[in-house]
C-alpha positions, 0 to 999 in steps of 0.5 A: 158563784154563790151570788149568781146562783142566789140571783138565779134562784130569786129570779125563778122564784119571782116568775114561779107564780106566773108560771104556775098560773100559765101552766095550770090555766093555759098549757094544761087545759090545751093538752087536756083538750087535745087528749079529750078530742080523741076520746068519746064522751063518758055517759053515766056508767060508760067511761070514755074510750079512745076513738081516734079521729072519730070526733074530727070526722063527725065535726067535718060531716056536721053542716052546722059546724061549717055554717058556724065557721062561715059565719065566723069568717064573715064576722071577722071580715066585717069587724076586723078592718072596720074596727081597726080603721075606726080606731085609727081615725078616732085616735088621730082625731083625739090626738089633735088639739080640738076643743073638748078633746078629753070628753071626746076621748072618754066618749070613745072609750066608754063602750070598752069599759061596759060589761059585755052583757050590758052592751048586748042588752042595750043594743037589744033595745035598739034592735027591737022591732016596732018600738026599738030606737032604730025603728023609731028613727026609721019611722020618721022617714016612713020606714021601720018595722024590721025584725033586725035580729030575727032575719037571717039577712040582717042578724049577723050584720047587727052583731057586727055593728055591736062588736065594732062599737064595742072594740073600736074604743079599746083599739083607739087607746093603743093607737093614741099611745103610739101617736103620742110617741111620734117625735114632733120634730118629724112633723116640723121637718115635714112642714118645712119641706112642704109636705101636706098632712095627708102625705105626712100621715101616709109616708111617716105616721102609718109606717111608724104605727105598723107595730101597733097595727100588727098588735091590734090586728092580732088581738082583733082576730082573736076577739073575732073568734071568741065571740059568745056573750053578744050571741048568747044575749042577742040571738042565741045563734039564730035565726036558723044558725045565721049568727052561730059562730065557732065558739058559741057552737062549741059552747052548745055542743059542750054544755047543751048537748054534752058532747065533750069529745066533739067540743074538744075537737072543735076547740083544737081546730079553733086554736089551730086556726088562731095560731095559723092566722097569728103566724101568717100575720107575723110572717107577712107583716114583718117586712112592713113593720118598722120598729123604732 
């Protein structure tokens, strides 16, 4: 009896540091943000007061919020499938026996370890009109001179390219680890049965990778809605809010315009969108996920 209580006490003692950090830096901020979303922003000697749904009504009537939300959907639709597909293709390539496989893995993974600010500044040089690397290359074909980040038609797509380049290598690591866990006996049995590589990949490899794909997709969705660094360095939300996304707009509302209540309301909406998306992914993908 005493041994059981002692083990339970030690178990709770072990998880106590992680639990404290989780409550202090996750649960409490969420609850506090939800509470502040129903309060006005204190200014000077005027304290905050309860305003109910006024912040949410202001948010729904804000055209820039809807512009940022639409941009975020476009950004997510552009980055998630391409980065996941590219990560899978790279993992399949570097998992095969090819010359220089180690160097290729390092080259694919290198963008992941670079700081976000450094990556944005590197691509800022690429996109610089006139003397940027991209325009220098296009000048060989008589093209170039395009203000890639200054045009509403191309700015968001330029940011999407940067994000895919940054994230694909990170997702590749998970796929590579999952591919190495597939028993080689399955490949040998399929070869004896006369199945080709594409048939084996489609009927065996992909189903076995579904748990990893679900995990990667959820992380890709979260990454797609927490973009700030690239936007801050590359475009600052411009031109004409063409690259303003939800989290960047929340940052502007909260720290540039100092509207704490409205920023809190937008944050709660963003958390609700992410939670609903994650739940939907689990519900619809569960039937396709086959755990080993």
